[in-house]
C-alpha positions in Angstrom: -29.6 -9.9 3.6 -27.4 -9.2 0.6 -26.6 -6.0 -1.4 -26.4 -5.4 -5.1 -23.0 -3.9 -5.9 -24.4 -1.7 -8.8 -27.8 -0.6 -7.6 -27.1 -0.7 -3.8 -30.4 -2.5 -3.4 -30.8 -4.9 -0.4 -32.3 -8.3 -1.0 -33.6 -11.0 1.4 -34.2 -14.7 0.9 -37.9 -13.9 0.6 -37.2 -11.9 -2.5 -35.8 -14.9 -4.4 -39.2 -16.2 -5.4 -40.6 -12.7 -5.9 -41.2 -12.4 -9.7 -40.7 -8.6 -9.6 -37.4 -8.7 -7.6 -35.7 -11.9 -8.7 -34.8 -10.6 -12.2 -33.1 -7.6 -10.6 -30.9 -9.9 -8.6 -29.7 -11.6 -11.7 -28.6 -8.3 -13.2 -25.8 -7.5 -10.8 -23.2 -9.1 -8.5 -24.4 -9.6 -4.9 -22.4 -9.3 -1.7 -23.4 -10.5 1.8 -22.6 -8.8 5.1 -19.3 -10.6 5.2 -18.3 -9.0 1.9 -18.5 -12.4 0.1 -19.9 -12.8 -3.4 -23.2 -14.8 -3.4 -25.8 -16.1 -5.8 -29.5 -16.7 -5.1 -30.6 -20.4 -4.9 -34.2 -21.0 -5.8 -34.8 -24.0 -3.4 -38.5 -24.3 -2.8 -38.1 -25.5 0.7 -35.2 -23.2 1.7 -34.4 -20.3 -0.6 -31.0 -18.9 0.3 -27.8 -17.2 -1.0 -24.8 -19.4 -1.7 -21.3 -18.1 -1.2 -19.1 -18.4 -4.3 -16.2 -16.3 -2.9 -14.3 -15.2 0.1 -14.2 -11.9 2.0 -12.1 -9.3 0.2 -9.9 -8.9 3.3 -9.2 -11.2 6.2 -7.1 -10.4 9.3 -5.2 -7.2 9.3 -1.5 -7.2 10.1 0.1 -4.2 11.8 -1.8 -1.2 13.3 -2.4 2.5 12.6 -0.1 5.1 14.0 -2.2 7.2 16.5 -0.3 10.4 15.9 -1.6 13.7 14.4 1.8 14.5 12.7 1.7 11.2 10.9 -1.9 11.6 9.8 -1.3 15.1 8.6 1.8 14.1 6.7 0.0 11.2 4.9 -2.8 13.6 3.9 -0.3 16.2 2.7 1.7 13.7 0.5 -1.6 12.3 -0.8 -2.8 15.8 -1.8 0.6 16.5 -3.5 0.5 13.2 -5.4 -3.0 14.0 -6.7 -2.3 17.6 -7.7 -3.7 18.0 -11.2 -1.4 20.8 -12.0 1.9 18.8 -11.8 3.1 16.8 -14.8 4.8 13.9 -13.1 6.2 12.5 -9.9 9.6 11.0 -9.1 11.3 9.3 -6.2 15.0 10.0 -5.6 17.7 9.3 -3.0 21.0 10.9 -2.1 24.1 8.8 -3.1 27.2 9.6 -1.1 30.9 9.2 -2.1 33.8 8.5 0.2 34.1 12.2 1.1 30.4 12.3 2.2 29.6 14.4 -0.9 26.3 13.5 -2.4 24.4 13.5 -5.7 20.7 13.0 -6.1 19.8 9.9 -8.0 16.3 9.2 -9.4 15.1 5.8 -8.4 11.7 5.8 -10.1 9.9 8.1 -12.4 6.8 7.1 -14.4 7.2 7.2 -18.2 3.7 8.6 -18.3 2.7 10.1 -14.9 -0.9 10.6 -16.0 -1.4 6.8 -15.9 -0.4 6.5 -12.2 -3.2 6.7 -9.7 -2.5 7.3 -6.0 -4.4 5.9 -3.0 -4.5 6.4 0.7 -5.0 4.0 3.7 -8.2 1.9 3.2 -7.9 2.1 -0.5 -4.3 0.7 -0.3 -5.3 -2.5 1.5 -3.4 -5.5 0.0 -4.6 -9.0 0.6 -2.6 -12.2 0.7 -3.4 -15.9 0.3 -3.1 -16.6 4.0 -6.3 -14.5 4.7 -4.3 -11.6 6.0 -3.9 -8.1 4.6 -1.8 -5.0 5.2 -2.9 -1.3 5.0 -0.1 0.9 3.8 -0.4 4.7 4.2 -0.1 5.5 0.5 0.2 3.5 -2.7 0.2 4.0 -6.4 0.1 2.0 -9.6 -0.1 2.3 -13.3 -3.8 1.8 -14.1 -3.1 1.1 -17.7 -1.1 -2.1 -16.9 -2.4 -5.4 -15.6 0.8 -6.3 -13.8 3.6 -4.2 -12.3 7.0 -4.4 -14.0 10.5 -2.9 -13.4 9.6 0.1 -15.4 6.0 0.4 -14.1 6.2 -0.8 -10.4 3.5 -0.6 -7.9 4.6 1.8 -5.2 4.0 1.7 -1.4 4.9 4.6 0.8 5.0 4.1 4.6 5.1 7.3 6.6 6.9 6.5 9.9 6.7 8.8 12.9 6.4 6.7 16.0 5.9 3.1 14.9 8.1 1.1 12.5 6.4 -1.9 10.6 6.1 -4.9 12.9 7.7 -8.2 11.9 4.6 -9.7 10.1 4.0 -6.5 8.2 7.6 -6.1 7.2 7.7 -9.7 6.0 4.8 -9.0 3.6 6.4 -5.8 2.4 9.6 -7.7 1.8 7.8 -10.3 -0.3 6.0 -7.7 -2.3 9.3 -6.0 -3.1 10.2 -9.2 -4.9 7.2 -8.8 -7.2 7.9 -5.4 -8.8 6.8 -3.3 -5.8 8.8 -0.4 -4.6 8.5 0.0 -0.8 9.6 3.5 0.4 9.9 4.4 4.1 9.3 8.1 4.8 10.6 9.1 8.3 9.4 12.3 9.9 9.9 14.2 13.1 7.1 15.5 15.3 5.3 18.5 13.8 7.0 18.1 10.4 6.1 16.8 6.9 9.8 16.3 6.1 13.1 15.6 7.8 16.8 15.5 7.2 16.5 12.1 5.4 13.2 12.7 3.5 11.5 15.6 1.9 9.1 16.7 -0.9 10.0 19.2 -3.5 7.4 20.5 -6.0 8.7 22.8 -8.8 5.3 23.1 -10.4 5.9 20.4 -12.9 7.5 17.5 -11.1 6.9 16.4 -7.5 10.1 14.9 -6.1 9.9 12.7 -3.1 13.4 12.1 -1.7 13.7 8.9 0.4 16.7 7.3 2.1 15.3 3.9 3.1 13.5 1.5 0.8 13.0 -2.0 -0.4 13.4 -3.0 -4.0 13.8 -6.5 -5.5 14.0 -8.2 -2.2 16.9 -6.0 -1.1 16.9 -3.3 1.6 18.7 0.0 0.7 19.9 3.1 2.5 21.0 6.0 0.2 21.6 3.8 -2.7 23.7 1.2 -0.8 22.4 -2.2 0.0 21.9 -2.7 3.7 22.6 -5.8 5.8 20.8 -8.7 4.0 19.3 -11.8 5.6 22.0 -14.4 6.0 21.6 -18.0 4.8 21.5 -19.2 8.4 19.5 -16.3 9.8 15.9 -16.7 10.6 13.6 -13.9 9.4 12.9 -13.1 13.0 16.6 -12.6 13.8 17.1 -10.5 10.7 14.1 -8.3 11.5 15.2 -7.8 15.1 18.6 -6.6 13.8 17.0 -4.2 11.4 14.6 -2.9 14.0 17.4 -2.1 16.3 19.7 -0.5 13.6 18.1 0.4 10.3 14.8 1.5 11.5 15.7 3.0 14.9 18.6 5.0 13.5 16.4 6.4 10.8 13.7 7.4 13.2 16.1 9.1 15.5 17.8 11.0 12.6 14.5 12.2 11.2 
């Protein structure tokens, strides 16, 4: 059985030679139960649907955080991002001098905030050529552009309460950061939507999301300073284990 993506009608192989139903099949794309694009084949001995595509998503990397605080925070940020009354959104970080005095530096602000659409969880799924996908908590992109650029990056926001990205997921996020994606890590404490190192501020016109830890251009940052990068002789696994036990653990404990 297949389903028409426009009408939602269900079709079977027996319908392929039905003169009333077959014309409808040709009017819309068809997907099978595996989420593959198919076309009807009018073989007199064995009418069938031929696959002409692959499933939208293969094997998922990573797992969901099973934590109410995390889920409530994701929903809270999503609602703030989609607030029709605000004019724009920006992401910022604190930059510290040698005396531990800080200034707030904007990292990203859309030139036209109305063109950015924001998505949550299942609508954020990102597929890769190795038949895997990741499912970030939140993501946004400029719907008026075909490809992300430095001025119009795609944005991924990962809310972290109990679980940091595993190695496979982090590797995909790292690769995306090289392709005009901004990857922001938003650490929270139990029962809170913000922390000492992250918070939201809505002044009625601009929603400001302050982050301390993020990936941009294949580089990992903490408060505007590049963090320990992968050495030439370091395996990705070794580098990730170092980050897990320093960069991520320290941030989670300080949230």
